C-alpha positions as CSV (number, residue, x, y, z in Angstrom):
1,M,0.0,0.0,0.0
2,T,1.4,3.4,-1.0
3,F,0.2,6.7,0.5
4,L,-0.2,9.4,-2.2
5,Q,0.4,13.0,-1.4
6,F,-2.2,14.7,-3.7
7,A,-4.8,15.3,-1.0
8,C,-7.7,17.7,-1.2
9,M,-9.5,19.4,1.7
10,T,-11.4,16.4,3.1
11,T,-10.0,13.3,1.5
12,S,-6.8,11.7,0.6
13,Y,-5.9,8.5,-1.4
14,V,-4.2,5.2,-0.8
15,S,-3.3,2.7,-3.5
16,M,-3.4,-1.1,-3.4
17,Q,-2.9,-4.0,-5.7
18,V,-6.0,-6.1,-6.4
19,L,-6.1,-9.5,-8.2
20,Q,-8.4,-9.3,-11.2
21,P,-10.1,-12.4,-12.5
22,A,-9.3,-13.6,-16.0
23,D,-11.7,-13.3,-18.8
24,I,-12.5,-17.0,-18.7
25,I,-12.1,-19.6,-15.9
26,I,-9.6,-22.3,-16.5
27,S,-10.1,-25.5,-14.4
28,P,-8.1,-25.2,-11.1
29,Q,-6.7,-28.6,-11.9
30,I,-4.5,-27.0,-14.5
31,R,-1.6,-25.5,-12.5
32,K,1.3,-25.9,-14.8
33,I,1.1,-24.9,-18.5
34,A,3.7,-25.7,-21.2
35,I,3.9,-23.0,-23.8
36,M,5.1,-23.7,-27.4
37,N,5.7,-21.4,-30.3
38,N,4.6,-23.5,-33.4
39,S,4.1,-20.5,-35.6
40,F,7.4,-20.5,-37.6
41,F,7.2,-20.8,-41.3
42,P,10.0,-22.6,-43.3
43,F,11.6,-19.9,-45.3
44,Q,11.2,-20.1,-49.1
45,K,12.7,-18.2,-52.0
46,P,16.0,-17.0,-50.4
47,N,16.5,-13.2,-50.7
48,S,12.9,-12.7,-51.7
49,I,10.1,-10.5,-50.3
50,T,8.3,-13.6,-49.2
51,K,11.3,-14.6,-47.1
52,K,11.4,-11.1,-45.4
53,V,7.7,-11.3,-44.6
54,S,8.2,-14.8,-43.0
55,E,11.1,-13.5,-41.0
56,I,9.0,-10.7,-39.6
57,D,6.2,-13.2,-38.7
58,S,8.8,-15.4,-36.9
59,L,10.0,-12.5,-34.8
60,A,6.4,-11.4,-34.1
61,G,5.8,-15.0,-32.8
62,I,8.7,-14.7,-30.4
63,D,7.4,-11.3,-29.1
64,F,3.9,-12.7,-28.7
65,I,5.2,-15.5,-26.5
66,S,7.3,-12.9,-24.5
67,G,4.2,-10.8,-23.8
68,L,2.2,-13.9,-22.9
69,V,4.8,-15.3,-20.5
70,E,5.2,-11.9,-18.9
71,I,1.6,-11.8,-17.9
72,M,1.4,-15.5,-16.8
73,T,4.5,-15.5,-14.7
74,S,3.5,-12.3,-12.9
75,S,0.4,-14.0,-11.5
76,P,0.1,-16.6,-8.7
77,R,-2.2,-18.7,-10.8
78,Y,0.1,-20.8,-13.0
79,E,3.6,-22.3,-13.2
80,V,4.8,-21.8,-16.7
81,T,7.3,-23.9,-18.6
82,L,8.9,-23.6,-22.1
83,P,9.8,-27.2,-22.9
84,Y,10.8,-26.6,-26.5
85,S,13.1,-24.1,-28.1
86,D,11.8,-21.5,-30.6
87,D,13.1,-23.7,-33.5
88,I,10.4,-25.6,-35.4
89,T,10.3,-29.3,-34.6
90,P,10.0,-31.5,-37.7
91,D,7.4,-33.8,-36.3
92,I,5.1,-31.0,-35.2
93,P,2.9,-29.8,-38.1
94,N,1.9,-26.1,-38.4
95,H,-1.7,-24.8,-38.3
96,I,-3.5,-28.1,-37.5
97,D,-4.5,-29.6,-34.2
98,I,-1.6,-31.4,-32.6
99,D,-1.9,-35.2,-32.0
100,W,-2.7,-36.0,-28.4
101,N,0.2,-38.4,-28.1
102,L,2.5,-35.6,-29.0
103,V,0.7,-33.3,-26.5
104,E,1.2,-35.9,-23.8
105,K,4.9,-36.2,-24.8
106,I,5.5,-32.4,-24.6
107,C,3.7,-32.0,-21.3
108,A,5.6,-34.9,-19.8
109,I,8.9,-33.0,-20.3
110,D,8.1,-30.7,-17.3
111,T,5.0,-32.6,-15.9
112,A,2.7,-29.9,-17.3
113,D,-1.1,-30.2,-17.1
114,A,-1.8,-28.4,-20.4
115,L,-0.1,-27.2,-23.5
116,L,-0.6,-23.7,-24.9
117,V,0.3,-23.4,-28.5
118,L,0.8,-20.3,-30.6
119,D,-0.3,-22.1,-33.8
120,S,0.1,-19.2,-36.2
121,I,0.9,-15.5,-36.4
122,A,1.2,-14.0,-39.9
123,N,0.8,-10.6,-41.6
124,N,-0.5,-10.3,-45.2
125,G,2.3,-8.2,-46.5
126,D,3.2,-10.7,-49.2
127,N,-0.4,-10.7,-50.6
128,N,-0.3,-7.1,-51.7
129,I,3.1,-6.6,-53.2
130,Q,3.4,-4.0,-55.9
131,T,5.9,-4.2,-58.7
132,V,7.6,-1.1,-60.1
133,Y,10.2,-0.5,-62.7
134,I,13.0,2.0,-62.3
135,R,15.4,2.4,-65.3
136,G,14.3,-1.0,-66.6
137,E,14.9,-2.8,-63.3
138,Q,12.0,-4.5,-61.5
139,Y,11.5,-3.8,-57.8
140,A,8.9,-5.2,-55.3
141,I,7.3,-2.8,-52.8
142,L,5.6,-4.1,-49.7
143,P,2.3,-2.4,-48.7
144,G,2.4,0.4,-46.2
145,R,-0.2,-1.2,-43.9
146,V,-1.0,-4.8,-43.2
147,N,-3.2,-7.0,-41.1
148,L,-1.8,-9.5,-38.5
149,G,-3.6,-12.8,-38.0
150,I,-3.2,-14.9,-34.8
151,N,-4.3,-18.3,-33.7
152,I,-3.7,-19.9,-30.3
153,K,-5.0,-23.1,-28.7
154,L,-5.0,-24.5,-25.2
155,Y,-4.8,-28.3,-24.9
156,C,-6.0,-29.8,-21.6
157,L,-4.2,-33.1,-21.0
158,S,-6.5,-34.7,-18.5
159,N,-9.7,-34.7,-20.7
160,K,-7.9,-34.5,-24.1
161,K,-9.9,-31.4,-25.2
162,I,-8.9,-28.1,-26.7
163,I,-10.4,-25.9,-24.0
164,D,-9.7,-22.6,-25.7
165,N,-9.2,-21.8,-29.4
166,Q,-8.8,-18.2,-30.3
167,S,-8.3,-16.6,-33.7
168,W,-8.3,-12.9,-34.4
169,K,-6.9,-10.2,-36.6
170,I,-5.3,-6.9,-35.8
171,N,-6.1,-4.7,-38.7
172,D,-4.4,-1.8,-40.5
173,I,-0.9,-2.0,-38.9
174,Y,1.9,0.2,-40.1
175,N,4.2,-2.2,-42.0
176,T,7.5,-2.1,-40.2
177,E,9.2,-4.9,-38.4
178,Q,9.3,-3.1,-35.1
179,N,5.6,-2.1,-35.3
180,I,4.4,-5.5,-36.1
181,C,6.4,-7.0,-33.3
182,D,5.1,-4.4,-30.8
183,Y,1.6,-5.3,-31.7
184,A,2.4,-9.0,-31.4
185,Y,3.9,-8.4,-27.9
186,S,0.7,-6.5,-26.8
187,A,-1.5,-9.3,-28.3
188,G,0.4,-11.9,-26.2
189,K,-0.2,-9.9,-23.1
190,K,-3.9,-9.5,-24.0
191,Y,-4.3,-13.2,-24.4
192,G,-2.5,-13.8,-21.2
193,K,-5.1,-11.7,-19.4
194,R,-7.8,-13.9,-21.0
195,I,-6.7,-16.9,-19.1
196,T,-4.7,-15.5,-16.2
197,P,-5.8,-13.5,-13.1
198,T,-3.7,-10.3,-13.1
199,W,-2.7,-7.6,-10.6
200,K,-4.1,-4.2,-11.0
201,D,-3.3,-0.9,-9.1
202,V,-6.5,0.6,-7.6
203,Y,-7.0,3.8,-5.6
204,R,-9.2,4.3,-2.6
205,N,-10.4,7.5,-0.9
206,Y,-10.5,8.0,2.8
207,F,-11.9,10.9,4.8
208,Y,-9.9,13.0,7.1
209,G,-13.0,13.9,9.1
210,N,-12.8,15.9,12.3
211,E,-9.7,16.6,14.4
212,E,-10.0,13.4,16.4
213,M,-10.5,11.3,13.3
214,Q,-7.3,12.8,11.8
215,K,-5.3,11.0,14.5
216,A,-5.7,7.9,12.4
217,V,-3.7,9.4,9.5
218,P,-0.2,8.4,10.8
219,Y,-1.5,4.8,11.1
220,V,-2.8,4.9,7.5
221,R,0.6,6.0,6.3
222,T,2.3,3.0,8.1
223,Q,-0.5,0.6,6.9
224,N,-1.6,0.0,10.5
225,W,-5.2,-0.4,9.6
226,T,-6.2,-2.0,12.9
227,D,-5.2,1.0,15.0
228,A,-6.7,3.4,12.4
229,A,-10.0,1.5,12.6
230,T,-9.9,1.8,16.4
231,I,-10.0,5.6,16.1
232,W,-12.6,5.7,13.3
233,R,-15.0,3.2,14.9
234,E,-16.0,5.5,17.8
235,F,-17.3,8.1,15.3
236,T,-19.5,5.7,13.3
237,I,-22.4,6.5,15.6
238,D,-21.7,10.3,15.8
239,K,-24.8,12.5,16.0
240,N,-23.5,14.4,12.9
241,P,-24.6,12.1,10.0
242,R,-21.7,13.5,7.9
243,I,-19.1,12.5,10.4
244,A,-20.8,9.1,11.0
245,A,-20.9,8.4,7.2
246,M,-17.2,9.3,6.8
247,S,-16.3,7.1,9.7
248,C,-18.3,4.1,8.3
249,F,-16.7,4.7,4.9
250,N,-13.2,4.7,6.5
251,M,-14.1,1.5,8.4
252,A,-15.0,-0.1,5.1
253,L,-11.6,0.8,3.7
254,A,-9.8,-0.6,6.8
255,S,-11.8,-3.8,6.4
256,E,-10.9,-4.1,2.7
257,M,-7.2,-3.5,3.4
258,L,-7.4,-6.3,6.0
259,D,-9.0,-8.5,3.3
260,K,-12.3,-8.7,5.2
261,L,-14.6,-8.0,2.2
262,D,-17.9,-9.0,3.9
263,L,-17.1,-6.7,6.8
264,A,-16.2,-3.9,4.3
265,K,-19.6,-4.5,2.6
266,S,-21.4,-4.1,5.9
267,W,-19.6,-0.8,6.7
268,I,-20.1,0.7,3.3
269,D,-23.8,-0.1,3.3
270,M,-24.0,1.7,6.6
271,A,-22.2,4.7,5.1
272,V,-24.7,4.9,2.3
273,Q,-27.6,4.8,4.7
274,K,-26.2,7.8,6.5
275,R,-25.1,9.9,3.5
276,N,-25.9,9.2,-0.1
277,D,-22.7,10.8,-1.4
278,P,-21.2,10.1,-4.9
279,I,-17.8,9.1,-3.4
280,I,-19.5,6.7,-1.0
281,I,-21.7,5.2,-3.8
282,Q,-18.6,4.8,-6.0
283,Y,-16.8,2.9,-3.3
284,K,-19.8,0.7,-2.6
285,N,-19.8,-0.3,-6.3
286,A,-16.1,-1.1,-6.0
287,I,-16.6,-3.3,-2.9
288,Y,-19.4,-5.2,-4.5
289,K,-17.4,-5.8,-7.6
290,R,-14.5,-7.1,-5.5
291,I,-16.8,-9.6,-3.8
292,D,-18.1,-10.8,-7.2
293,D,-14.5,-11.0,-8.4
294,E,-13.5,-13.1,-5.4
295,K,-16.1,-15.7,-6.3
296,L,-14.5,-16.0,-9.8
297,L,-11.0,-16.1,-8.3
298,N,-12.0,-18.8,-5.9
299,A,-13.3,-20.9,-8.8
300,A,-10.1,-20.4,-10.7
301,F,-7.9,-21.3,-7.8
302,G,-10.1,-24.0,-6.5
303,D,-10.6,-22.4,-3.1
């Protein structure tokens, strides 16, 4: 938790990291995932435009995997392994479903529960080549903008099913090697968030309140939420509804910081009853969302 110094007259802010659920729930039985880049194309026509396009796609595949691994390894959800090198393996075909015997063989290398395969990543630069003649010599010009197609599959070893199969296009990309690779890296991170719970920085208000309530501020700055709550609690029944609402609000914050979300919900509901303030309503929505997210996270982690 970090105390931030941009306070206004009656409130200040603290920050915290919250684990966000993934877009989809993967069975908690899948704890270790092997990742394989199977997107490489065998180069053809040496010194040709086609070869250059294939080289860019291969580099984009590496960057996609880098972005994916960055997200997955920053989360407590999975253990990640890379059992194969980036070189294409002759007995693994491109762009078709991998045989389950081979999936089992790859997963067995590091006792993985599933295999995540980048099956293809390709731009369409070689489909729109223009030919020009300069002083009788023929030159090929790549298009200025391209589309990047991606396909990735997640093979679950225990039930021998492909449990996620995603294909999508990133359209109208400026056609340079660096730009295509940057988009591929971002796409890898995006897919990682589809299957992986990720940390997010969030910001929370708290009220200074009256002079006595402000004695809790040093405890907030040292993350001593128990002692801060001891001070705030006595003002939750104050005769002034504004002070009572602010104190209930702060108690909700202390409860959330102590990972007691049900208690935080009770306190924020009391705050709303005492004062229907936009800041209080906003925090109520955030608490309710965290409770819903916890249910999804429990399903993902098997808790």
